[in-house]
C-alpha positions in Angstrom: 10.7 -0.5 -19.4 8.6 -2.6 -21.8 4.9 -2.5 -22.2 3.0 -5.8 -22.4 1.5 -6.6 -25.8 -1.9 -7.5 -24.3 -2.9 -3.9 -23.7 -6.2 -2.2 -24.6 -6.3 -0.7 -28.1 -8.3 2.3 -26.9 -9.1 2.4 -23.1 -6.6 3.1 -20.3 -4.7 0.5 -18.3 -2.2 0.0 -15.5 0.9 -2.2 -15.7 1.9 -4.1 -12.5 5.6 -4.9 -12.6 6.0 -8.0 -10.5 9.8 -8.0 -10.6 9.7 -4.5 -9.0 7.7 -5.9 -6.0 10.1 -8.8 -5.6 13.1 -6.4 -5.8 11.6 -4.1 -3.1 11.1 -7.0 -0.7 14.7 -8.1 -1.3 15.8 -4.5 -0.8 14.1 -4.5 2.6 15.6 -7.8 3.7 19.1 -6.6 2.8 18.6 -3.4 4.8 17.3 -5.4 7.8 20.3 -7.7 7.6 22.8 -4.9 7.6 21.1 -3.1 10.4 20.7 -6.1 12.7 22.7 -9.1 11.3 21.5 -12.4 12.8 18.4 -10.9 14.5 15.2 -13.0 14.6 13.1 -10.9 12.3 10.2 -11.8 9.9 8.3 -9.6 7.5 4.6 -9.0 7.1 3.9 -7.8 3.6 0.7 -5.7 3.9 -1.6 -6.3 0.9 -4.8 -4.6 2.3 -7.0 -2.6 -0.1 -6.4 -5.2 -2.9 -2.6 -4.8 -2.5 -2.7 -1.0 -2.4 -4.7 -1.0 -5.7 -2.1 -3.3 -7.4 -4.4 -6.4 -7.3 -3.9 -9.5 -5.1 -3.7 -11.8 -8.1 -0.9 -9.6 -9.6 1.2 -9.0 -6.4 1.0 -12.3 -4.4 3.2 -14.2 -6.8 5.9 -11.5 -6.3 5.7 -11.8 -2.5 6.6 -15.5 -2.1 9.7 -14.5 0.0 7.5 -12.7 2.6 6.9 -14.5 5.9 3.3 -13.6 6.0 0.7 -11.3 4.4 -1.5 -8.7 6.1 -5.1 -7.9 5.2 -8.2 -6.3 6.7 -11.1 -8.7 6.1 -11.7 -12.5 6.4 -12.8 -12.5 2.8 -9.3 -11.4 1.8 -7.9 -14.2 3.9 -10.0 -16.7 2.0 -8.9 -15.1 -1.4 -5.3 -15.6 -0.4 -5.8 -19.2 0.6 -7.6 -19.8 -2.7 -4.6 -18.4 -4.5 -2.5 -21.0 -2.8 -0.9 -18.9 0.0 0.0 -21.3 2.8 2.1 -19.1 5.1 0.6 -17.0 8.0 -1.9 -14.3 7.4 -2.4 -11.3 9.6 -5.9 -9.9 10.0 -5.1 -6.3 11.0 -8.2 -5.9 13.2 -10.7 -8.3 14.9 -13.3 -5.6 14.6 -16.5 -7.0 13.1 -15.0 -10.6 12.8 -17.5 -13.2 13.9 -16.5 -16.1 16.2 -17.4 -18.7 13.5 -15.0 -17.0 11.1 -12.1 -17.3 13.6 -12.8 -21.0 14.0 -12.9 -21.6 10.2 -10.1 -24.1 9.6 -9.8 -23.1 5.9 -8.2 -19.8 7.1 -5.0 -21.7 8.0 -2.5 -20.1 10.4 -4.3 -16.9 11.3 -2.8 -14.0 13.3 -5.5 -11.7 14.8 -5.0 -8.2 16.0 -7.0 -7.5 19.2 -7.8 -3.8 19.7 -11.0 -3.7 21.8 -12.0 -5.4 25.1 -15.1 -6.9 23.4 -12.8 -8.9 21.2 -11.1 -10.4 24.2 -14.6 -11.2 25.6 -15.3 -13.1 22.3 -12.1 -15.1 22.6 -12.8 -16.0 26.2 -16.2 -17.3 25.1 -14.5 -19.4 22.4 -12.2 -20.9 25.1 -15.3 -22.4 26.8 -16.3 -24.4 23.7 -15.3 -28.0 23.2 -11.8 -28.3 21.7 -13.2 -29.7 18.5 -15.0 -26.4 17.9 -12.1 -24.1 18.7 -9.7 -22.5 16.2 -6.6 -24.7 15.8 -3.9 -22.2 14.5 -4.8 -18.9 16.0 -2.2 -16.4 17.0 -3.0 -13.0 18.6 -1.5 -9.6 18.8 -2.5 -7.0 21.3 -2.6 -3.5 19.8 -1.1 -0.6 21.8 -3.0 2.6 21.1 0.0 4.9 21.3 0.0 8.3 19.6 -2.3 7.1 16.8 -5.0 6.6 19.5 -7.8 5.4 17.3 -7.6 1.7 18.1 -6.0 -0.4 20.8 -5.4 -0.3 24.5 -3.9 2.6 26.4 -1.2 2.7 29.0 -3.4 1.7 31.9 -5.4 -0.9 30.0 -2.6 -2.7 28.2 -1.0 -5.0 30.8 -4.3 -6.3 32.2 -5.6 -7.0 28.6 -2.4 -8.9 27.8 -2.7 -11.0 30.9 -6.1 -12.1 29.6 -4.4 -13.2 26.3 -1.8 -15.1 28.2 -4.6 -16.9 30.1 -6.1 -17.9 26.7 -2.7 -19.2 25.6 -2.5 -21.3 28.8 -6.0 -22.7 28.0 -4.8 -23.7 24.5 -7.0 -21.3 22.6 -4.2 -19.3 21.0 -0.8 -20.5 20.0 1.0 -17.2 20.7 0.3 -13.8 22.2 2.3 -10.8 21.0 2.5 -7.0 21.1 1.6 -4.8 18.2 2.2 -1.1 17.6 1.6 1.1 14.6 3.5 4.4 14.5 1.8 7.7 14.1 4.8 9.9 13.2 7.5 7.6 11.7 8.5 10.2 9.2 10.1 12.2 12.0 13.1 10.5 13.7 12.5 12.2 17.1 8.8 11.3 17.1 9.6 7.8 16.1 12.2 7.4 18.8 9.7 8.6 21.4 7.0 6.2 20.2 9.3 3.3 20.3 10.5 4.1 23.8 6.9 4.6 25.1 5.9 1.2 23.6 8.9 -0.5 25.2 8.0 1.0 28.6 4.4 0.0 28.4 5.2 -3.6 27.4 8.0 -3.8 30.0 8.8 -7.4 30.9 5.7 -8.9 29.4 6.7 -12.0 27.3 6.0 -12.4 23.6 7.1 -11.2 20.2 6.7 -7.7 18.8 5.1 -6.6 15.5 6.0 -3.0 14.7 6.9 -0.8 11.8 5.5 0.8 8.7 7.2 1.8 5.5 8.3 5.2 6.8 9.9 3.6 9.8 11.7 0.9 7.8 13.0 3.2 5.2 14.1 6.1 7.5 17.3 6.8 9.3 16.4 5.2 12.6 16.7 1.4 12.5 14.2 -0.7 14.4 15.4 -2.1 17.8 14.4 -5.8 17.4 12.8 -7.9 20.1 14.9 -11.0 20.9 11.7 -13.0 21.6 10.9 -12.5 17.9 10.0 -9.6 15.8 7.6 -9.2 12.8 8.1 -6.0 10.8 5.1 -4.7 8.8 5.3 -2.7 5.6 3.0 -1.9 2.7 3.7 1.1 0.6 7.4 0.6 0.1 6.7 -2.9 -1.4 5.0 -1.1 -4.3 8.0 1.2 -4.9 6.7 4.4 -3.3 8.3 6.3 -0.5 6.5 7.2 2.7 9.2 9.8 3.5 8.3 13.4 2.5 10.5 14.9 -0.2 11.9 11.5 -1.2 10.9 9.2 -4.0 11.1 5.4 -3.9 13.7 5.4 -6.6 15.9 7.7 -4.5 15.8 5.0 -1.8 16.6 2.2 -4.2 13.1 1.0 -4.7 11.4 0.3 -8.0 7.9 1.5 -8.9 5.5 -1.4 -9.3 2.7 0.4 -11.2 2.6 2.4 -14.4 -0.7 4.0 -15.4 -1.2 4.6 -19.2 -3.8 5.8 -21.7 -3.8 6.6 -25.4 -4.3 9.9 -27.2 -7.7 9.7 -28.9 -7.6 13.2 -30.4 -5.0 15.9 -31.2 -6.4 19.3 -32.0 -5.0 22.7 -32.9 -5.9 25.7 -30.7 -5.3 29.3 -31.4 -4.1 31.7 -28.7 -7.0 32.7 -26.5 -9.1 29.6 -27.2 -10.4 27.6 -24.2 -10.5 23.9 -23.4 -12.3 21.9 -20.7 -15.2 22.5 -18.3 -15.5 26.0 -16.9 -13.0 27.3 -19.5 -10.3 26.4 -17.0 -7.6 26.3 -19.7 -6.9 29.1 -22.1 -4.2 28.8 -24.7 -1.5 31.4 -24.1 -0.2 30.8 -27.7 -1.1 28.8 -30.7 -0.7 25.2 -29.5 -1.7 21.6 -30.0 -3.9 19.9 -27.3 -4.1 16.1 -27.0 -7.0 14.3 -25.3 -6.4 10.9 -23.5 -9.1 8.4 -22.7 -8.7 8.4 -18.9 -10.4 10.5 -16.2 -11.7 10.6 -12.7 -14.0 7.6 -13.2 -10.8 5.6 -13.5 -9.4 7.2 -10.3 -7.4 10.2 -11.7 -7.8 13.1 -9.2 -9.9 15.9 -10.7 -7.5 18.6 -9.5 -4.4 17.0 -11.1 -4.6 19.4 -14.0 -3.7 22.4 -11.8 0.0 21.6 -11.4 0.5 18.2 -12.8 2.1 16.8 -16.0 2.2 13.6 -17.9 4.7 11.8 -20.2 3.6 11.6 -23.8 4.5 9.9 -27.0 7.5 7.8 -28.1 9.9 10.2 -26.4 8.1 10.2 -23.1 8.4 14.0 -22.9 6.7 15.8 -20.0 3.7 18.0 -20.9 1.3 19.9 -18.6 -2.4 19.2 -18.4 -4.9 21.5 -20.1 -8.1 22.0 -18.2 -10.0 20.0 -15.6 -9.9 16.2 -15.6 -13.2 15.0 -16.8 -15.0 11.7 -16.1 -13.6 9.8 -19.0 -10.9 12.0 -20.5 -8.3 14.6 -19.8 -6.4 17.0 -22.0 -2.7 17.9 -22.3 -1.0 21.0 -23.7 1.4 19.4 -26.3 2.9 22.8 -27.3 3.2 24.5 -30.7 5.7 22.0 -32.1 3.9 18.8 -31.1 4.7 15.7 -33.0 2.4 13.3 -31.1 -0.4 11.5 -32.9 -3.6 9.8 -32.1 -2.8 6.4 -30.5 0.4 7.5 -28.8 0.7 6.4 -25.2 0.3 8.8 -22.3 1.9 7.9 -18.9 0.3 9.4 -15.8 2.8 7.9 -13.4 5.4 5.2 -13.5 7.5 4.3 -16.5 6.8 5.4 -20.1 7.5 2.8 -22.8 10.9 4.4 -23.5 11.9 4.1 -19.9 11.3 7.7 -18.9 10.0 7.9 -15.3 7.4 10.0 -13.6 7.4 9.2 -9.9 4.0 8.6 -8.3 5.2 10.8 -5.4 5.7 13.7 -7.8 2.2 13.2 -9.2 0.7 13.0 -5.7 2.4 16.2 -4.5 1.1 18.1 -7.5 -2.5 17.4 -6.3 -1.9 17.6 -2.6 -2.2 14.0 -1.7 0.0 10.9 -1.1 1.0 8.0 -3.3 -1.1 5.5 -1.3 -4.3 7.5 -2.1 -3.5 7.5 -5.8 -2.9 3.8 -5.8 -6.0 2.8 -3.8 -8.2 5.4 -5.5 -8.0 3.6 -8.9 -11.3 2.1 -9.9 -12.4 -1.2 -11.4 -12.7 0.6 -14.8 -8.9 0.6 -15.1 -7.7 -2.9 -16.1 -4.5 -4.2 -14.4 -2.0 -6.1 -16.5 1.0 -8.0 -15.1 4.4 -7.5 -16.6 
């Protein structure tokens, strides 16, 4: 794994590997083909939260083979259109979206997720406007609340709400009305099977395509049953090379990590046994050792508690070494050991691939500080430059 030449000489940075993102999308398409050859399936690549912290400008060029992109705000829709994306865009909730935004022709083919009755009310008001003032390429998806339960329509509300969408389709306001479900327990095959069966029962014989899935469902052992009227599968995390399945890394699935986070050693100091390092004397040397300090901290998005069980890859050899003391705002320290050969300026890799190709899975790092890969990705701050490779 190579490091771009345009990297900061002192501060930290993250490398976004576009080829890895393209590979992961291809991996999914091959998996879908083998599970359901010939089935009418399309893929929403979810790029919310600035592409899970990877940056829209860095990731969209790698997702050209996706059928559509999923975001959470109209501003993100506009950003994608300015970047030249011409395929459909899924707005993952109509919450807070104003009527004039829905009617904005610059949004292109917009797919809107409806998850509250008031949003249906707004669409019905739009249907009473002159045709010249209506949206021209609006598709809608009705969200089933399901086990997740925080948004959407429940069992008794769903069919009447969908009939209202069908009426809007008849009036020409919307192009298509479909059914959307987001799984709450896709990591567990039994829970996933139960959720799918419940959704199928609720939708019954209602017409229209489905939009289901998430990364855990698409990477797990229970293939999706595809809707013959059309099926859009949604995924986010797996596109960036991380696994949503507990105890499994993306690499073990055949995915490639799309992000590597790096910094440089700015100091290497000798500590005698019994000496302390860091705030609150949280690290005490158990033997004479060398401690290296890297110029990255929680102001860049590194979890403060990572030092307790985590490790990083250091130097030309990419060897793993433990943290030494609490992560500070702008720096962190590493116990390089008594025979350290690293020098100031050497590269430290917090997750992803070191320059020599050694890998530290983001899932391993997340587990060491009791979180998940998606939180590490999206927790990175604007102080950490992103560089495409």
